[in-house]
N, C-alpha and C positions, 0 to 999 in steps of 0.2 A: 337632714344630713349634718353630722357633727363636724365642727371646725377643728382645726389643728392648733389654734391659738392657745398658748399656755396662760393659765390663770394663776395669779398669786393672791393669797389671802393674808391680810395683815390685821392683827387685832390692835385696837387703839390707834387707828390710822388717820384720824381727823385732825390731829394737831401734833406739835412738837416733833419728836424723832419719827413717830409713826407716819406722820404726813410726808416727811421727806423720804422715808422708806418707800411709801406708796408711789410718790412721783418718780423716784429713781428707778423703781422696778418698772414703771410704765415706760420710761426712757430706754430701758433695757429690752423692751418688747413685750412685756407682760400685760395682759388685761388684769384689772384689779378688783377684788372685793375687799372692803375693809370694814371694820366695826367701829362704832362710836358709842360713847356711854350716854351722853345727855343732849349735846347740841346738834340737832338735825340741821340747823342752818349752816353751821361751820362744816359739817360733813358734806352738804350739798355743794359748797364752794370747792372743796377738794375734788368731788366728782367732776365738776366743771373743769378744773385744772387738768385733770387726767385726760378727760375727753378732748381738751384742746391740744393735747399731745398726740392725738389720733388713736387712743386706746379706749376700750370699753371700761366702764367703772360702775360699781354699785356699792352703796353704803347700807349696812345692816346694824340696827341698834342691838347692843349686847352689853349687859352689866356683868363683867367677868367674875365678880365676886359671888354671883348667884348660880351655883352649879346646876340647880334644878332647871335652869333655862337652857342648858346645853343641848338637850335632845331636840327641842324645838328649833334652836338656832341651826343645828346641822341640817334639819329638814328644810329650813329656809334657804340655806346655802345650796342644797340640792336643787331646789326649785329655781333659784336665781341662775344657777349654772345652766339648767335646761332651757329656761325661757329667755334669758338675756345674753347668755354666752355660747349657747349652742354646743355645749359640751357636758360631760358627766363627771369631770374630775378637776382637781386642782393640781398644779405641778409644784407649787411652793407654799409653805406655811411659815409665817413669821409671828412668833409669840411675843408680842411687844407690849401689850396693854399693862399699865401699872401706875401706881401712885407711891409717893414717898411717905415715910414715917420718921419723925425726928423726936427721939426720946431716949433717955438713958435706960439701961437694963434695970436699974433699981426702980424706975418709975413707969416702966412699960406696963400698961393694963392688958388684961387677958383679951379684951375686946380688940385692941390695936394689934396684938400678936395674931389673933385669929384672922383678922382682916388681911394681914400680910400673908399668911398661909393661903387663904382663899384666893387672893388676887395674883400672887407671884409664884405660887407653887401648885396649888390644886388646879387652878385654871389651865395653865399650860399642860399639865399632866393629862387632864381629862378631855380638854378640847382636842388635843392631839390624838388621844385614844379614839374619840368618837369620829374624828375626821379621817383617821387612818384608812378606812376602806375606800375613800374617794381620793386619796393622794396617789398620784401616778407612780407606777414603778419607775425608778430612776429619778424621782423627784428630790426635793430638798426641804429641809426644815431648819430654820434658824431661831434659836432661843436667845433672848436678850438678858444678859447678866449685868455686871457692873464692875468697874475697877475696884470698888470697895470690897470685893472678895480677896483681893491681893494685898491691899493696904487698908489701914483702919483709921477712920475719923470718929471722934466722939459722937455718940447719940444716934448712930446709924445701924446698930446691931439688929433690930427687928427686920429691917429692910435687907441688909447685906447677907444675913445668914440664909435667907430664902434664895437669894441669888447664888450663893454657894451651892445650895441644893440643886438649882437649875443646871449648874455646870456638871454636876454628877449625873443628873437626869439625861442630859444630852449625850453623854458617853454611853449610858445604858440604852438609850434609844438608837444610837448609831449601831450598837451591837445587835439589838433585837430586830431592827428593820433592815439589816444588811442583806437578808435573803431576797428583798425586793429592790435592792440597789438604791434605797433611799438614804441620802446623806443627811447627817445631823451635825450642826456646828453651833458654837456659841460666840456671840459678840459681846464684849465687855467694854462698854463706853466709859471714858473718863468723864469729868465734869463738863456738862454741856449747857450753853446759854439758851435755855428754853423757859417755859412757864412751869416746868416740873419742880415740885417742892416749893411752890409759891414763887418761883422765879428767882430764887436766892442767888444762884451763880450768875445769872443775867443782870440782876438789879443791884446786888450788894457789891459796891466797888471794892471794899476791903477784901471780901471773900474772893472776888474775881481776881484781884491782884495777887493774893496769896497763892491761889492755884496756878496762875500764870507763872509765878516765880518758882514754883516747884516742877514745872513742865519743861522738858528739853527744848520744845519748839516755842516756848515763851508766850503761850496764850491758852485760854480755855477753849473747849471745843464748840463747834457750831453744828446745827442739825445736818448740814450737807457733808460734814466729815464722816457721818455714820451711814446715811442712807445708801451711798454708793458702794460701801463695803457689803452691806446686806444684799444689795442687788447683785453684786459679783458672786456672793456665796450661793444665791438662788439660781444662778445661771450655769450653763454648761461650761463657762470659762473656769469654774471651780470644780470641775467634774472629779478631780482626784484629791479634793480637800474634804476630809471627813473626821469627825470626833475631835475637832480642834476648838480650843478657846483662843480667840483672837481679840486682844485688847486694842482698842482704838482710842488712844488717850494722848497722843502727841508725845509720849515718853514722860509720864508723870511719875515722880518718886523712883527713878531708875537707879 
């Protein structure tokens, strides 16, 4: 017998923003599948934290830069849903997995550029495409962008232009998936104190202070500033929010 529990799938859910998204979704009542790239031990800790909240959780290894693995990943998701979650569908998909690139346009290598395409654009595009048949009608997709699509800092072009493409992708997905009442929205975080990009925002006091001074609320972001918004968008509380870019940045550069 299939259960009625809703399942959310978060890519890159073992650390940073993705970890908090997974935990906040669990607090919102979702069972969780999340992917991790390399650290099975860290992923196991997040599974334990989610289960301590009374929800089911499963971690699946996936290197999102390798699209050749996507078909096998989707098959693994189907097996996990059937065996561990007693369902055949996911209700919410959060395309979160990503890495930073810090280089000027003049010095960007083709290898770095292609990596940004594969991780930040190709992966969300084709992971969503391949999971679409098992996303519930009336479900939700959240794509993760960046405040850097609205304002510009030096040396972030390879990263930021992929995120600008994600914002466009979200609108097209919202239009094309509307017949199944699947909502698609974009979250654009501001600078967040995590290990992302080598932990620069968290650990570089000068950078941290500079961003805080340009932010209306006077500080950089924290992971739990983001996860709760993602959980809201995935839930029925946001049932009339669709095709939107929501910047979660404390009012930076306003």
